[in-house]
C-alpha positions as a LaTeX table, in Angstrom:
\begin{tabular}{lrrr}
\hline
Residue & $x$ (\AA) & $y$ (\AA) & $z$ (\AA) \\
\hline
Met1 & $-56.87$ & $-215.31$ & $-51.07$ \\
Val2 & $-58.24$ & $-214.65$ & $-47.59$ \\
Glu3 & $-57.75$ & $-217.93$ & $-45.72$ \\
Thr4 & $-58.65$ & $-216.81$ & $-42.19$ \\
Arg5 & $-61.36$ & $-214.59$ & $-40.80$ \\
Ile6 & $-60.89$ & $-210.87$ & $-41.31$ \\
Glu7 & $-60.65$ & $-209.05$ & $-38.00$ \\
Gly8 & $-60.46$ & $-205.38$ & $-37.11$ \\
Leu9 & $-61.38$ & $-202.32$ & $-39.12$ \\
Ile10 & $-61.64$ & $-202.51$ & $-42.90$ \\
Ala11 & $-62.07$ & $-199.03$ & $-44.36$ \\
Ala12 & $-64.24$ & $-198.38$ & $-47.39$ \\
Pro13 & $-62.01$ & $-195.78$ & $-49.09$ \\
Phe14 & $-63.27$ & $-192.82$ & $-51.03$ \\
Thr15 & $-62.11$ & $-192.83$ & $-54.62$ \\
Pro16 & $-59.91$ & $-189.74$ & $-54.94$ \\
Phe17 & $-60.82$ & $-187.28$ & $-57.67$ \\
Asp18 & $-58.97$ & $-184.22$ & $-58.91$ \\
Val19 & $-60.46$ & $-180.74$ & $-59.42$ \\
Asn20 & $-61.84$ & $-181.82$ & $-62.81$ \\
Gly21 & $-63.65$ & $-184.82$ & $-61.35$ \\
Asp22 & $-61.23$ & $-187.35$ & $-62.87$ \\
Ile23 & $-59.81$ & $-190.15$ & $-60.76$ \\
Asn24 & $-56.59$ & $-189.24$ & $-58.98$ \\
Pro25 & $-54.74$ & $-192.54$ & $-58.44$ \\
Ala26 & $-51.58$ & $-190.63$ & $-57.47$ \\
Leu27 & $-53.18$ & $-190.05$ & $-54.04$ \\
Ile28 & $-53.68$ & $-193.76$ & $-53.33$ \\
Pro29 & $-50.17$ & $-194.51$ & $-51.97$ \\
Ala30 & $-50.57$ & $-191.75$ & $-49.38$ \\
Tyr31 & $-54.10$ & $-193.03$ & $-48.65$ \\
Tyr32 & $-52.80$ & $-196.54$ & $-48.03$ \\
Ser33 & $-50.08$ & $-195.23$ & $-45.68$ \\
Phe34 & $-52.70$ & $-193.10$ & $-43.91$ \\
Leu35 & $-54.91$ & $-196.14$ & $-43.23$ \\
Lys36 & $-51.96$ & $-198.21$ & $-42.04$ \\
Arg37 & $-50.87$ & $-195.41$ & $-39.71$ \\
Asn38 & $-54.30$ & $-195.48$ & $-38.09$ \\
Gly39 & $-54.41$ & $-199.23$ & $-37.47$ \\
Val40 & $-56.83$ & $-200.06$ & $-40.30$ \\
Lys41 & $-56.49$ & $-203.68$ & $-41.42$ \\
Gly42 & $-57.76$ & $-203.48$ & $-44.97$ \\
Ala43 & $-59.66$ & $-201.66$ & $-47.69$ \\
Phe44 & $-62.96$ & $-202.44$ & $-49.43$ \\
Ile45 & $-62.45$ & $-200.48$ & $-52.65$ \\
Cys46 & $-64.89$ & $-199.20$ & $-55.29$ \\
Gly47 & $-67.93$ & $-199.89$ & $-53.10$ \\
Ser48 & $-70.67$ & $-197.44$ & $-52.12$ \\
Thr49 & $-68.25$ & $-195.04$ & $-50.42$ \\
Gly50 & $-65.82$ & $-195.44$ & $-53.31$ \\
Glu51 & $-68.52$ & $-194.53$ & $-55.86$ \\
Gly52 & $-68.00$ & $-197.77$ & $-57.74$ \\
Val53 & $-71.35$ & $-197.38$ & $-59.49$ \\
Ser54 & $-70.19$ & $-193.98$ & $-60.80$ \\
Leu55 & $-66.85$ & $-195.24$ & $-62.15$ \\
Thr56 & $-66.22$ & $-196.57$ & $-65.63$ \\
Phe57 & $-64.88$ & $-200.09$ & $-65.99$ \\
Arg58 & $-61.46$ & $-198.76$ & $-66.95$ \\
Glu59 & $-61.42$ & $-196.42$ & $-63.95$ \\
Lys60 & $-62.23$ & $-199.29$ & $-61.58$ \\
Val61 & $-59.38$ & $-201.32$ & $-63.03$ \\
Thr62 & $-56.98$ & $-198.39$ & $-62.60$ \\
Val63 & $-58.00$ & $-197.85$ & $-58.97$ \\
Met64 & $-57.80$ & $-201.58$ & $-58.24$ \\
Asn65 & $-54.37$ & $-202.00$ & $-59.78$ \\
Glu66 & $-52.99$ & $-199.07$ & $-57.81$ \\
Trp67 & $-54.24$ & $-200.49$ & $-54.50$ \\
Ala68 & $-53.15$ & $-204.02$ & $-55.40$ \\
Ala69 & $-49.61$ & $-202.93$ & $-56.23$ \\
Leu70 & $-49.33$ & $-201.44$ & $-52.75$ \\
Thr71 & $-50.98$ & $-204.24$ & $-50.77$ \\
Arg72 & $-50.25$ & $-207.56$ & $-52.48$ \\
Asn73 & $-47.11$ & $-208.12$ & $-50.39$ \\
Asp74 & $-48.63$ & $-206.84$ & $-47.15$ \\
Pro75 & $-49.94$ & $-209.84$ & $-45.18$ \\
Asp76 & $-51.39$ & $-207.53$ & $-42.52$ \\
Phe77 & $-53.69$ & $-205.68$ & $-44.93$ \\
Ser78 & $-56.66$ & $-207.23$ & $-46.73$ \\
Leu79 & $-57.73$ & $-205.77$ & $-50.08$ \\
Ile80 & $-61.32$ & $-206.47$ & $-51.13$ \\
Met81 & $-62.44$ & $-205.39$ & $-54.60$ \\
Phe82 & $-66.11$ & $-204.62$ & $-55.15$ \\
Leu83 & $-67.17$ & $-205.81$ & $-58.58$ \\
Gly84 & $-70.65$ & $-204.31$ & $-58.87$ \\
Gly85 & $-73.97$ & $-206.05$ & $-59.15$ \\
Thr86 & $-75.99$ & $-205.32$ & $-62.27$ \\
Asn87 & $-73.94$ & $-206.45$ & $-65.29$ \\
Leu88 & $-72.80$ & $-209.96$ & $-64.36$ \\
Arg89 & $-70.55$ & $-210.41$ & $-67.39$ \\
Glu90 & $-68.72$ & $-207.22$ & $-66.55$ \\
Cys91 & $-68.45$ & $-208.35$ & $-62.92$ \\
Lys92 & $-66.90$ & $-211.62$ & $-64.08$ \\
Glu93 & $-64.41$ & $-209.81$ & $-66.29$ \\
Leu94 & $-63.43$ & $-207.57$ & $-63.38$ \\
Ala95 & $-63.21$ & $-210.60$ & $-61.05$ \\
Ala96 & $-60.70$ & $-212.26$ & $-63.37$ \\
Leu97 & $-58.62$ & $-209.08$ & $-63.51$ \\
Ala98 & $-58.80$ & $-208.78$ & $-59.72$ \\
Ala99 & $-57.44$ & $-212.30$ & $-59.36$ \\
Glu100 & $-54.57$ & $-211.46$ & $-61.73$ \\
Ala101 & $-53.82$ & $-208.30$ & $-59.73$ \\
Gly102 & $-53.55$ & $-210.33$ & $-56.53$ \\
Val103 & $-56.37$ & $-208.86$ & $-54.46$ \\
Asp104 & $-57.28$ & $-210.82$ & $-51.34$ \\
Ala105 & $-61.02$ & $-210.99$ & $-52.00$ \\
Ile106 & $-63.75$ & $-209.89$ & $-54.37$ \\
Ser107 & $-67.28$ & $-208.79$ & $-53.52$ \\
Phe108 & $-70.58$ & $-208.66$ & $-55.35$ \\
Thr109 & $-74.01$ & $-207.32$ & $-54.49$ \\
Ser110 & $-77.54$ & $-208.08$ & $-55.60$ \\
Pro111 & $-78.45$ & $-206.93$ & $-59.11$ \\
Phe112 & $-80.57$ & $-203.85$ & $-58.52$ \\
Tyr113 & $-82.31$ & $-203.11$ & $-61.84$ \\
Phe114 & $-83.46$ & $-206.56$ & $-62.91$ \\
Lys115 & $-83.64$ & $-208.04$ & $-59.42$ \\
Pro116 & $-83.37$ & $-211.73$ & $-58.46$ \\
Ala117 & $-86.74$ & $-213.16$ & $-57.50$ \\
Asn118 & $-85.49$ & $-214.97$ & $-54.40$ \\
Ala119 & $-82.40$ & $-216.11$ & $-52.51$ \\
Ala120 & $-81.97$ & $-219.13$ & $-54.77$ \\
Gln121 & $-81.74$ & $-216.93$ & $-57.84$ \\
Leu122 & $-79.34$ & $-214.58$ & $-56.04$ \\
Ala123 & $-77.18$ & $-217.61$ & $-55.18$ \\
Arg124 & $-77.03$ & $-218.48$ & $-58.89$ \\
Cys125 & $-75.73$ & $-214.98$ & $-59.58$ \\
Cys126 & $-73.10$ & $-215.32$ & $-56.85$ \\
Ala127 & $-71.99$ & $-218.69$ & $-58.19$ \\
Asp128 & $-71.68$ & $-217.34$ & $-61.71$ \\
Val129 & $-69.55$ & $-214.35$ & $-60.70$ \\
Ala130 & $-67.44$ & $-216.27$ & $-58.17$ \\
Ser131 & $-66.57$ & $-218.87$ & $-60.81$ \\
Ala132 & $-64.58$ & $-216.25$ & $-62.74$ \\
Ala133 & $-62.01$ & $-216.12$ & $-59.91$ \\
Pro134 & $-62.22$ & $-219.55$ & $-58.26$ \\
Asp135 & $-59.03$ & $-219.12$ & $-56.22$ \\
Thr136 & $-60.03$ & $-215.73$ & $-54.80$ \\
Ala137 & $-62.20$ & $-215.36$ & $-51.70$ \\
Phe138 & $-65.73$ & $-214.17$ & $-52.50$ \\
Tyr139 & $-67.86$ & $-212.03$ & $-50.16$ \\
Tyr140 & $-71.47$ & $-211.13$ & $-50.83$ \\
Tyr141 & $-72.24$ & $-207.46$ & $-50.08$ \\
His142 & $-75.64$ & $-207.16$ & $-48.40$ \\
Ile143 & $-76.92$ & $-203.58$ & $-48.58$ \\
Pro144 & $-80.67$ & $-203.83$ & $-49.31$ \\
Val145 & $-81.33$ & $-200.13$ & $-48.63$ \\
Leu146 & $-79.52$ & $-199.41$ & $-51.92$ \\
Thr147 & $-80.08$ & $-202.59$ & $-53.96$ \\
Gly148 & $-83.62$ & $-203.47$ & $-52.95$ \\
Gly149 & $-82.35$ & $-207.02$ & $-52.43$ \\
His150 & $-84.31$ & $-207.71$ & $-49.25$ \\
Phe151 & $-83.37$ & $-211.34$ & $-48.91$ \\
Ala152 & $-82.61$ & $-213.06$ & $-45.61$ \\
Met153 & $-78.90$ & $-213.78$ & $-45.70$ \\
Ile154 & $-79.38$ & $-217.03$ & $-43.83$ \\
Glu155 & $-81.32$ & $-218.24$ & $-46.87$ \\
Leu156 & $-78.49$ & $-217.19$ & $-49.17$ \\
Leu157 & $-75.97$ & $-219.12$ & $-47.06$ \\
Lys158 & $-78.15$ & $-222.22$ & $-47.23$ \\
Glu159 & $-78.25$ & $-221.92$ & $-51.02$ \\
Val160 & $-74.51$ & $-221.37$ & $-51.59$ \\
Asp161 & $-73.18$ & $-223.75$ & $-48.94$ \\
Gly162 & $-71.37$ & $-226.59$ & $-50.66$ \\
His163 & $-72.01$ & $-225.10$ & $-54.11$ \\
Val164 & $-69.73$ & $-222.03$ & $-54.27$ \\
Pro165 & $-66.32$ & $-223.21$ & $-53.01$ \\
Asn166 & $-64.76$ & $-219.74$ & $-52.69$ \\
Phe167 & $-67.76$ & $-218.15$ & $-50.96$ \\
Arg168 & $-66.09$ & $-216.81$ & $-47.81$ \\
Gly169 & $-68.73$ & $-214.66$ & $-46.13$ \\
Ile170 & $-70.90$ & $-211.56$ & $-46.18$ \\
Lys171 & $-70.36$ & $-207.85$ & $-45.74$ \\
Tyr172 & $-73.57$ & $-207.21$ & $-43.82$ \\
Thr173 & $-74.83$ & $-203.62$ & $-44.13$ \\
His174 & $-78.29$ & $-203.96$ & $-42.65$ \\
Glu175 & $-79.96$ & $-203.87$ & $-39.22$ \\
Asp176 & $-81.48$ & $-207.35$ & $-38.98$ \\
Phe177 & $-79.60$ & $-208.68$ & $-35.96$ \\
Met178 & $-81.65$ & $-211.89$ & $-35.88$ \\
Asp179 & $-80.58$ & $-212.73$ & $-39.42$ \\
Phe180 & $-76.99$ & $-211.64$ & $-38.74$ \\
Leu181 & $-76.66$ & $-213.92$ & $-35.70$ \\
Ser182 & $-78.19$ & $-216.82$ & $-37.60$ \\
Cys183 & $-75.57$ & $-216.29$ & $-40.31$ \\
Ile184 & $-72.76$ & $-216.22$ & $-37.74$ \\
Asn185 & $-73.95$ & $-219.53$ & $-36.27$ \\
Phe186 & $-74.74$ & $-221.25$ & $-39.58$ \\
Ala187 & $-72.82$ & $-224.46$ & $-40.37$ \\
Asn188 & $-70.79$ & $-224.36$ & $-37.16$ \\
Arg189 & $-69.77$ & $-220.74$ & $-37.77$ \\
Lys190 & $-68.30$ & $-221.53$ & $-41.15$ \\
Tyr191 & $-68.67$ & $-218.12$ & $-42.79$ \\
Asp192 & $-66.94$ & $-214.81$ & $-42.12$ \\
Met193 & $-69.53$ & $-212.15$ & $-41.24$ \\
Leu194 & $-68.25$ & $-208.59$ & $-41.59$ \\
Trp195 & $-70.39$ & $-205.92$ & $-39.96$ \\
Gly196 & $-71.23$ & $-202.93$ & $-42.18$ \\
Arg197 & $-73.13$ & $-200.44$ & $-40.00$ \\
Asp198 & $-70.65$ & $-198.25$ & $-38.12$ \\
Glu199 & $-73.37$ & $-196.75$ & $-35.94$ \\
Asn200 & $-74.25$ & $-200.24$ & $-34.60$ \\
Met201 & $-70.80$ & $-201.71$ & $-34.10$ \\
Leu202 & $-71.26$ & $-202.30$ & $-30.37$ \\
Ser203 & $-74.32$ & $-204.46$ & $-31.00$ \\
Ser204 & $-72.42$ & $-206.51$ & $-33.58$ \\
Leu205 & $-69.56$ & $-207.12$ & $-31.15$ \\
Ile206 & $-72.00$ & $-208.55$ & $-28.62$ \\
Leu207 & $-73.21$ & $-211.02$ & $-31.25$ \\
Gly208 & $-69.66$ & $-212.15$ & $-31.97$ \\
Ser209 & $-68.50$ & $-210.09$ & $-34.93$ \\
Arg210 & $-64.76$ & $-209.36$ & $-35.01$ \\
Gly211 & $-64.42$ & $-207.69$ & $-38.42$ \\
Ala212 & $-66.18$ & $-204.61$ & $-39.78$ \\
Val213 & $-66.23$ & $-202.65$ & $-43.03$ \\
Gly214 & $-67.19$ & $-199.00$ & $-42.94$ \\
Ser215 & $-66.66$ & $-195.52$ & $-44.31$ \\
Thr216 & $-66.12$ & $-193.70$ & $-41.02$ \\
Tyr217 & $-63.06$ & $-195.84$ & $-40.26$ \\
Asn218 & $-61.33$ & $-193.68$ & $-42.85$ \\
Tyr219 & $-61.41$ & $-190.56$ & $-40.71$ \\
Ala220 & $-62.26$ & $-191.75$ & $-37.18$ \\
Ala221 & $-60.43$ & $-195.06$ & $-36.77$ \\
Pro222 & $-59.15$ & $-194.19$ & $-33.25$ \\
Leu223 & $-62.74$ & $-193.87$ & $-32.01$ \\
Tyr224 & $-63.55$ & $-197.44$ & $-33.04$ \\
His225 & $-60.28$ & $-198.81$ & $-31.69$ \\
Gln226 & $-61.30$ & $-197.31$ & $-28.33$ \\
Leu227 & $-64.80$ & $-198.77$ & $-28.63$ \\
Ile228 & $-63.49$ & $-202.28$ & $-29.36$ \\
Ser229 & $-60.88$ & $-202.03$ & $-26.62$ \\
Ala230 & $-63.49$ & $-200.97$ & $-24.06$ \\
Tyr231 & $-65.79$ & $-203.82$ & $-25.07$ \\
Asp232 & $-62.98$ & $-206.38$ & $-24.88$ \\
Arg233 & $-62.08$ & $-205.15$ & $-21.38$ \\
Gly234 & $-65.68$ & $-205.45$ & $-20.23$ \\
Ala235 & $-65.95$ & $-201.66$ & $-19.84$ \\
Phe236 & $-69.43$ & $-201.56$ & $-21.30$ \\
Glu237 & $-70.34$ & $-198.04$ & $-20.21$ \\
Glu238 & $-67.18$ & $-196.75$ & $-21.85$ \\
Ala239 & $-67.96$ & $-198.73$ & $-25.01$ \\
Asn240 & $-71.50$ & $-197.30$ & $-24.92$ \\
Ala241 & $-70.08$ & $-193.77$ & $-24.74$ \\
Trp242 & $-67.78$ & $-194.35$ & $-27.71$ \\
Gln243 & $-70.66$ & $-195.76$ & $-29.74$ \\
Gln244 & $-72.74$ & $-192.69$ & $-28.96$ \\
Lys245 & $-69.83$ & $-190.51$ & $-30.07$ \\
Ala246 & $-69.82$ & $-192.39$ & $-33.37$ \\
Ile247 & $-73.58$ & $-191.90$ & $-33.73$ \\
Asp248 & $-73.25$ & $-188.16$ & $-33.08$ \\
Met249 & $-70.56$ & $-187.97$ & $-35.77$ \\
Ile250 & $-72.61$ & $-190.00$ & $-38.24$ \\
Met251 & $-75.71$ & $-187.88$ & $-37.63$ \\
Leu252 & $-73.80$ & $-184.98$ & $-39.18$ \\
Leu253 & $-73.48$ & $-186.99$ & $-42.38$ \\
Gly254 & $-77.25$ & $-187.01$ & $-42.71$ \\
Lys255 & $-77.58$ & $-183.37$ & $-41.76$ \\
Tyr256 & $-75.04$ & $-182.21$ & $-44.35$ \\
Gly257 & $-76.02$ & $-184.24$ & $-47.37$ \\
Gly258 & $-75.32$ & $-187.89$ & $-46.72$ \\
Ile259 & $-72.47$ & $-189.85$ & $-48.25$ \\
Ala260 & $-70.75$ & $-186.82$ & $-49.79$ \\
Ala261 & $-70.18$ & $-185.36$ & $-46.32$ \\
Gly262 & $-67.71$ & $-188.18$ & $-45.80$ \\
Lys263 & $-65.30$ & $-186.48$ & $-48.18$ \\
Ala264 & $-65.75$ & $-183.30$ & $-46.15$ \\
Tyr265 & $-64.61$ & $-185.24$ & $-43.08$ \\
Met266 & $-61.60$ & $-186.39$ & $-45.11$ \\
Lys267 & $-60.64$ & $-182.78$ & $-45.81$ \\
Leu268 & $-60.66$ & $-182.18$ & $-42.05$ \\
Val269 & $-58.08$ & $-184.94$ & $-41.53$ \\
Gly270 & $-55.81$ & $-183.70$ & $-44.30$ \\
Met271 & $-56.79$ & $-186.16$ & $-47.05$ \\
Asp272 & $-58.57$ & $-184.20$ & $-49.76$ \\
Cys273 & $-60.23$ & $-186.73$ & $-52.07$ \\
Gly274 & $-62.14$ & $-184.13$ & $-54.08$ \\
Glu275 & $-65.91$ & $-184.20$ & $-54.46$ \\
Phe276 & $-68.55$ & $-186.78$ & $-55.31$ \\
Arg277 & $-69.76$ & $-187.20$ & $-58.87$ \\
Leu278 & $-73.31$ & $-186.56$ & $-60.00$ \\
Pro279 & $-76.00$ & $-187.50$ & $-59.10$ \\
Val280 & $-74.67$ & $-186.98$ & $-55.54$ \\
Ser281 & $-74.65$ & $-183.35$ & $-54.41$ \\
Asn282 & $-71.75$ & $-181.73$ & $-52.57$ \\
Met283 & $-71.97$ & $-179.03$ & $-49.90$ \\
Ser284 & $-71.24$ & $-175.39$ & $-50.63$ \\
Ala285 & $-68.36$ & $-173.49$ & $-49.04$ \\
Glu286 & $-70.80$ & $-171.94$ & $-46.59$ \\
Arg287 & $-72.22$ & $-175.31$ & $-45.62$ \\
Phe288 & $-68.70$ & $-176.72$ & $-45.24$ \\
Gln289 & $-67.89$ & $-173.94$ & $-42.78$ \\
Ala290 & $-71.01$ & $-174.72$ & $-40.73$ \\
Phe291 & $-70.22$ & $-178.43$ & $-40.94$ \\
Ser292 & $-66.65$ & $-177.83$ & $-39.74$ \\
Glu293 & $-67.91$ & $-175.90$ & $-36.73$ \\
Glu294 & $-70.31$ & $-178.68$ & $-35.73$ \\
Val295 & $-67.60$ & $-181.30$ & $-36.18$ \\
Ala296 & $-65.27$ & $-179.31$ & $-33.94$ \\
Ala297 & $-67.99$ & $-179.21$ & $-31.27$ \\
Leu298 & $-67.82$ & $-183.03$ & $-31.13$ \\
Asp299 & $-64.15$ & $-182.78$ & $-30.06$ \\
Phe300 & $-63.31$ & $-184.45$ & $-33.36$ \\
Asp301 & $-59.60$ & $-183.76$ & $-32.89$ \\
Thr302 & $-59.55$ & $-186.15$ & $-29.93$ \\
Phe303 & $-60.58$ & $-189.22$ & $-31.98$ \\
Lys304 & $-59.94$ & $-188.41$ & $-35.64$ \\
Ser305 & $-57.55$ & $-190.38$ & $-37.81$ \\
Val306 & $-54.12$ & $-188.77$ & $-38.03$ \\
Ser307 & $-52.49$ & $-187.92$ & $-41.35$ \\
Gly308 & $-48.91$ & $-187.56$ & $-40.18$ \\
\hline
\end{tabular}
């Protein structure tokens, strides 16, 4: 169980698939070593980047067990398992299995088909799921752009405080800095607030965040290490420049199809995780060539994660 605050970069790994679109757990040991080599401090598995909503229950268990076998004896690497958000009974079953596997934390997001009416109802959902693994740290995953769960997280903290003993914090993937700061300061800074928007990391550092979960830390971890280092040294113009570099890189994700372009970046750093499953579309060979040329123009080789 995570006992202290998570600091540094937590990557949201892509789930590796083979040429047939089946999961390829054999790649995970190399993936883990790759993240460690690049100074990444943990993995948030089977989330949005990991296509958790497109995996079967059995596939999620397989992926989780592979990561857990590699990380359970690594005190310098935090493994967070995303449970899902719509089928609470399935989330509870997966939470219990995650606890048995020895993951450091579990995470849950707002149900997104039948949605909670308010923060109090969302807190009831969190309490129900967290109870299935009472000795494992629980993080709520706030990503309203995908779930439609547009609740103020400060209201969620007020509802769970004192009622969900293993509630550890929030993975905050939203742009409401007022709410984020209020959550940081709530109850004498009791809860661990992990920033989830890579393109706004600098702003989160100013507010006091020290841990972040993101997809681009997979393939551009050195960029963010430089950004954090510059901020910590008070070199704000340098930090600004690194943040802009991250934004320029992330803009190419939108230009070339969104989340699936992340796996294209992975190919460029020597970690081929296959393609995304339907309904996500993948770029053609011609588009990948154009994408590669634009990535090179960013001097990607100067800040990309290294595979060997």
